[in-house]
N, C-alpha and C positions, 0 to 999 in steps of 0.2 A: 723404345715398347715396350721392352718389354715390364718395366714398368708401371705401366698404365692399367690401369684399373678393369679389370672385365664386368661388363653388365648384361645381365641374361636376357635382357631388353633394352630392345629397339624407339620406344614410342613411351613419348614423351608420360602419361596414364599410366604407364607400369612402372618406368622406373622411379615417378612420386609415391607409387603405390607401393611399391618392395614388390609386385607378386602379378600374375600375371591376370589384370582387370579388363582388356579387352584384348580382346582377338589381333595377331600381329602377321598379316600378311605380308611376305615380303617379294619381289620380283614374282617368279615364278608361281608363286602361286598367288598372288594378288587379280585372281580368275575372275568373269562375274560370276560365275558358279558360285565359287568358293565366299566372295563379298554376300551373295543374295544367302549363302545358306548361315553365312556367322549373326548377318542383319535378322533372318529369321528364327535363329535361335534365341537370341536375347529379345523378339518380339511375344513369341512363347512362352521364357523365366522373369516372371511378372516382380521373383526375386531378385533376380537379378540386374534387372532394369532399376528396384529400389535401390539395389546397394550400389549402383555404378553412380545415381542422382547425389546420394547420399558422400561418396569419395569425389566426387565432381565439386560438390560442395565443401570439400575442406580444403581439395585442394586451392578452390577459390580465397578463401581464406588464408589459407597457408602465404600464397604469392601475390596477393596484395598488398599493397608499400605503400600506398597514396601517394604515390608516384605527381602526382599534380599539385599536392603540399608541398612536396617536399623540390621540385620544382622552380617552384614559388618563393621555395624559403633564399634559395641560392643565390634568386635573379636578384632580391630583396638584399643578402649580403654582398652583393658586390654592387650594388646602389650605394652600400653606407659604407 
């Protein structure tokens, strides 16, 4: 366990970004008031909205793996 890598974030967007891109409200912090507050903060900050959208587009490109094409190639290879 000591050799496990420590990540300061638990949310996948934050892990991929390497920074706090989205709020992480865990367990007792995930109250309706805190969730609403985080959403209102984002709704009021158009620069943060644009930044999140751009980063999520980057994540999409990073994670996109053409899965259907790869699966078809494996099936075709198995048939030959």
